[in-house]
C-alpha positions in Angstrom: 113.6 84.4 144.5 114.4 81.4 146.6 118.1 80.6 147.1 117.7 77.2 148.7 118.9 75.0 145.9 122.3 74.9 144.2 123.1 75.5 140.6 122.1 73.0 138.0 124.6 70.1 138.3 126.9 70.0 135.3 125.8 73.4 134.1 123.0 74.5 131.9 124.8 73.7 128.7 124.7 70.0 129.5 121.0 69.8 130.4 119.8 68.2 127.2 122.4 65.4 127.3 121.5 64.6 130.9 117.8 64.8 130.3 118.0 62.5 127.3 118.9 59.6 129.6 115.7 60.1 131.5 113.2 60.6 128.7 111.6 58.0 126.5 112.5 58.0 122.8 109.1 59.5 121.9 109.3 62.2 124.5 112.9 63.1 123.6 112.1 63.2 119.9 109.1 65.5 120.4 111.0 67.9 122.7 114.1 68.1 120.6 112.3 68.0 117.2 113.1 70.8 114.8 111.7 71.3 111.3 113.3 69.3 108.5 117.1 68.9 109.0 117.0 70.9 112.3 119.1 73.5 110.5 117.1 76.4 112.1 117.5 74.9 115.6 121.2 74.7 115.1 121.3 78.2 113.6 119.6 79.6 116.7 122.4 78.2 118.9 125.1 79.2 116.5 123.9 82.8 116.4 124.7 83.2 120.1 128.3 81.9 119.6 129.0 84.8 117.2 129.0 87.3 120.0 131.4 88.0 122.9 130.8 90.1 126.0 132.8 93.3 126.1 133.2 94.4 129.8 133.3 98.0 130.7 136.1 99.4 132.9 136.2 101.7 135.9 133.1 100.2 137.5 132.7 97.5 140.1 129.0 97.1 140.9 128.5 95.5 144.3 125.0 94.4 143.4 123.0 94.0 140.2 119.4 94.9 139.8 117.6 92.7 137.3 114.1 93.8 138.1 111.9 95.1 135.4 108.3 95.8 134.4 106.8 94.5 131.1 103.4 95.8 130.2 102.5 96.3 133.8 103.9 93.0 135.0 106.6 93.4 137.6 109.3 90.8 137.4 112.4 90.1 139.5 114.4 89.4 136.3 113.7 89.8 132.6 113.1 86.1 132.2 109.8 84.3 131.6 108.8 80.7 131.4 108.0 80.3 127.7 104.8 78.5 126.7 105.7 74.8 126.3 103.1 72.2 125.4 102.7 68.5 126.4 105.0 68.9 129.5 103.8 65.6 130.9 106.2 64.0 128.4 108.9 65.2 130.7 107.2 64.5 134.0 103.8 63.4 135.2 103.2 66.7 137.0 104.0 68.7 133.8 102.6 72.2 133.7 101.5 72.1 137.3 105.1 71.6 138.5 106.4 74.3 136.2 103.7 76.8 137.2 104.5 76.2 140.9 108.2 76.6 140.3 107.6 79.9 138.5 105.5 81.2 141.4 108.3 80.2 143.9 110.8 82.2 141.8 108.5 85.1 141.2 108.9 84.7 137.4 106.0 85.0 135.0 104.6 81.7 133.7 103.1 81.6 130.2 100.7 78.8 129.8 100.4 77.0 126.4 97.1 76.3 124.7 98.7 72.8 124.2 99.1 72.4 127.9 98.8 68.9 129.4 96.6 70.3 132.2 93.6 72.7 131.8 94.4 76.4 132.3 92.3 76.5 135.4 94.3 73.7 137.1 97.5 75.4 136.1 96.3 78.7 137.5 95.5 77.0 140.8 99.0 75.6 140.9 100.4 79.0 140.1 98.5 80.5 143.0 99.3 84.2 143.4 102.0 84.0 140.8 102.2 86.0 137.6 100.8 84.2 134.6 100.1 85.0 130.9 98.1 82.9 128.4 99.5 81.8 125.0 96.9 81.2 122.3 97.1 79.0 119.3 94.2 80.6 117.4 91.7 77.9 116.5 89.5 77.9 113.4 86.4 78.0 115.5 85.6 81.5 116.7 83.3 80.3 119.4 86.1 78.1 120.8 88.5 81.0 120.6 86.2 83.3 122.6 85.7 80.5 125.2 89.5 80.1 125.6 89.8 83.9 126.2 87.0 84.1 128.7 88.3 81.1 130.6 91.9 82.5 130.7 90.7 85.9 132.0 88.5 84.2 134.6 91.5 82.1 135.8 93.7 85.2 136.3 95.9 85.2 133.2 96.6 88.9 132.6 98.3 89.0 129.2 97.6 87.3 125.9 100.4 85.9 123.7 99.2 85.0 120.3 101.5 82.6 118.4 101.6 83.4 114.7 104.1 81.0 113.3 102.3 77.7 114.0 99.0 77.9 112.0 100.2 74.5 110.7 102.5 72.1 112.4 106.1 72.0 110.9 107.6 69.0 109.1 109.4 67.3 112.0 111.2 64.1 111.0 112.1 63.2 114.6 108.4 62.7 115.2 107.6 61.3 111.8 110.3 58.7 111.9 108.7 57.0 114.9 105.1 57.9 113.9 104.4 59.8 117.1 102.0 62.5 118.0 101.0 63.1 121.6 97.8 64.7 120.6 96.4 61.4 119.3 97.0 60.0 122.7 95.0 62.7 124.5 98.2 64.5 125.6 98.6 68.2 125.3 94.9 68.9 124.5 93.5 69.4 128.0 92.5 73.0 127.3 90.3 71.6 124.5 88.8 68.5 126.3 88.0 70.7 129.3 86.3 73.4 127.2 82.5 73.4 127.1 82.4 74.6 123.5 84.9 71.9 122.3 83.0 69.2 124.2 79.7 70.2 122.8 80.8 70.5 119.2 83.6 68.1 118.8 83.5 65.3 121.5 80.8 62.8 121.0 82.6 60.6 123.6 85.0 61.3 126.4 88.6 61.6 125.4 89.6 58.8 127.6 87.2 56.5 125.8 88.2 57.5 122.3 91.5 59.4 122.4 92.2 59.0 118.7 88.9 60.4 117.6 89.4 63.3 120.0 92.8 64.0 118.6 91.5 64.0 115.1 88.8 66.5 116.1 91.5 68.7 117.8 93.5 68.7 114.5 90.4 70.0 112.7 90.3 73.2 114.8 94.0 73.6 115.5 95.3 74.2 112.0 94.5 77.7 110.9 96.5 78.8 107.8 94.0 81.5 106.9 94.9 83.6 110.0 95.5 87.2 109.0 95.7 90.7 110.5 92.0 91.5 109.8 91.0 88.8 112.4 92.4 90.9 115.3 89.1 92.6 116.1 87.7 89.3 117.4 90.5 89.2 120.1 90.1 92.9 121.0 86.4 92.4 121.5 86.9 89.6 123.9 90.2 90.4 125.7 90.7 93.4 128.0 94.4 92.9 128.8 97.6 93.5 126.9 98.1 91.5 123.6 101.5 90.3 122.4 102.3 88.7 119.0 104.8 85.8 119.1 106.6 84.7 116.0 107.7 88.0 114.6 110.8 87.6 112.4 110.9 90.7 110.2 111.0 94.4 110.8 108.1 94.9 108.4 105.8 92.7 110.4 107.0 94.4 113.6 106.0 97.8 112.2 102.6 96.4 111.1 102.0 95.1 114.6 102.7 98.5 116.1 100.4 100.1 113.6 97.7 97.6 114.5 97.9 98.7 118.1 99.5 95.5 119.4 101.0 96.0 122.9 104.2 93.9 122.5 106.0 91.5 120.2 108.0 88.3 120.7 110.8 87.7 118.3 110.7 84.0 117.7 111.0 81.2 115.2 109.4 78.7 117.5 112.7 77.2 118.5 113.4 76.1 115.0 110.3 73.8 115.0 108.4 75.3 112.1 110.6 76.3 109.1 113.8 74.5 108.1 116.4 77.0 107.0 114.7 80.0 108.6 116.7 83.0 109.9 118.1 82.5 113.4 115.8 84.3 115.8 118.8 86.2 117.3 119.8 87.5 113.9 116.3 88.8 113.5 116.3 90.6 116.8 118.4 93.8 116.3 116.7 95.0 113.1 113.3 94.4 114.7 114.3 96.3 117.8 115.4 99.2 115.7 112.2 99.1 113.6 110.1 99.2 116.8 112.3 101.9 118.4 110.8 101.6 121.8 107.1 101.9 120.7 106.3 98.5 122.3 108.3 96.0 124.4 110.3 93.5 122.4 110.7 90.1 124.0 112.9 87.3 122.6 112.4 83.5 122.4 114.3 80.7 120.6 117.7 79.5 121.5 118.2 80.7 125.1 120.0 78.0 127.0 122.2 79.9 129.5 122.4 83.2 131.3 125.1 84.3 128.9 122.5 83.8 126.0 120.0 85.9 127.9 122.7 88.6 128.3 123.3 88.6 124.6 119.7 88.9 123.6 119.1 91.7 126.1 122.2 93.6 124.8 120.9 93.2 121.2 117.6 94.8 122.0 115.3 92.5 123.9 113.4 93.8 126.9 113.0 90.3 128.3 113.6 86.7 127.2 111.5 83.5 127.3 113.1 80.2 128.2 111.6 76.9 127.0 113.5 73.7 126.5 116.0 74.2 129.4 113.3 74.2 132.1 111.6 71.2 130.4 114.9 69.3 130.8 115.0 70.3 134.4 111.5 69.0 134.8 112.6 65.7 133.3 115.5 65.4 135.7 113.8 66.4 139.0 110.3 67.5 138.5 109.3 70.9 140.1 112.6 71.2 142.0 114.5 70.5 138.7 112.6 73.2 136.8 113.1 75.7 139.7 116.8 74.9 139.9 117.3 75.4 136.1 115.5 78.7 135.9 117.1 80.0 139.1 120.5 79.0 137.8 119.9 80.8 134.5 118.8 84.0 136.3 121.9 83.9 138.5 124.2 83.3 135.5 122.6 86.3 133.9 123.2 88.3 137.0 126.8 87.2 137.1 127.3 88.1 133.4 125.9 91.6 134.0 128.1 92.1 137.0 131.2 91.0 135.3 130.4 93.2 132.3 130.5 96.0 135.0 126.8 97.0 134.7 124.5 97.6 137.7 121.4 96.6 135.7 120.6 94.8 132.5 118.8 97.9 131.4 122.1 99.6 130.5 123.2 96.8 128.2 123.4 97.7 124.5 125.1 96.6 121.3 128.3 98.2 122.6 128.2 95.6 125.4 129.2 93.0 122.8 131.7 92.4 120.1 131.7 90.0 117.2 133.6 86.7 117.7 136.6 86.2 115.4 
């Protein structure tokens, strides 16, 4: 990874406050929005504060190896760019800047179905980088298959299916100002560029009738009837590894393994879906025990710093996905800001592993932590 830029000014923990000064009220509200009272979003952060690092003695590693391989994807660190939609709310270059930053760092970029740029354009920006595709499973099977075929053709190697957003959560920060980017033709580029969507749902170009296009998007996006018996459609149309994102219970994790899923992502969607839901970090250890190494367990929701990544890895995650922090970096300084934030987080993680006297994150475990008093 490049080492040309310095660490994030003010530290990663202060990113949101600094980015707030650069973002419009609508953009800040959408990015920060949590379900209901935002109790789950706060619980995600609080869960990390309940743990303290417990360094080992007798070891002084002169270097730390963070490299890993997840389902055949080699990574310089167990950190991925989480799928984040509507990134142009933070910066006009949006997903393009983030995908370029990921490629510069060698980290895997996960492109959201709700991207502000079409998946092919993001793939071009990512170049020879590592990229996965995140699917919000639409109600239209023909559109689903079109998304999968386009993603495979554009070089996305893994599929991440989000399970916890078959309906949008109740988000007062958006509702109070009556704002939805999708009704302004933002965050639906994968739809408006799709031949199936254009043929079936777009009587006029999106730029001519953005509201009508947004309404048509809403028709196919919300899919509350999604269930396990729908998986054959994906298997028949996707040749690469499949991960399920939004797992929050050991029972669902065991079902995923029995269904032949290749990996799971423990996540509560950053607290954006269910008010009062279990903190994602609290769900991680029992899920990791239930899976017992049968498939990789990734973690998403609440990672803000390298120390947070350390904690999740010690509690059973094989890798972590980072979302809001790199979006704040994007708001502050575009591609360079995103790159600086993610590089800083990785270097913080490396420093935490070194100070805990480990040579690699792969030797972290529950014994690497103690409960805060």
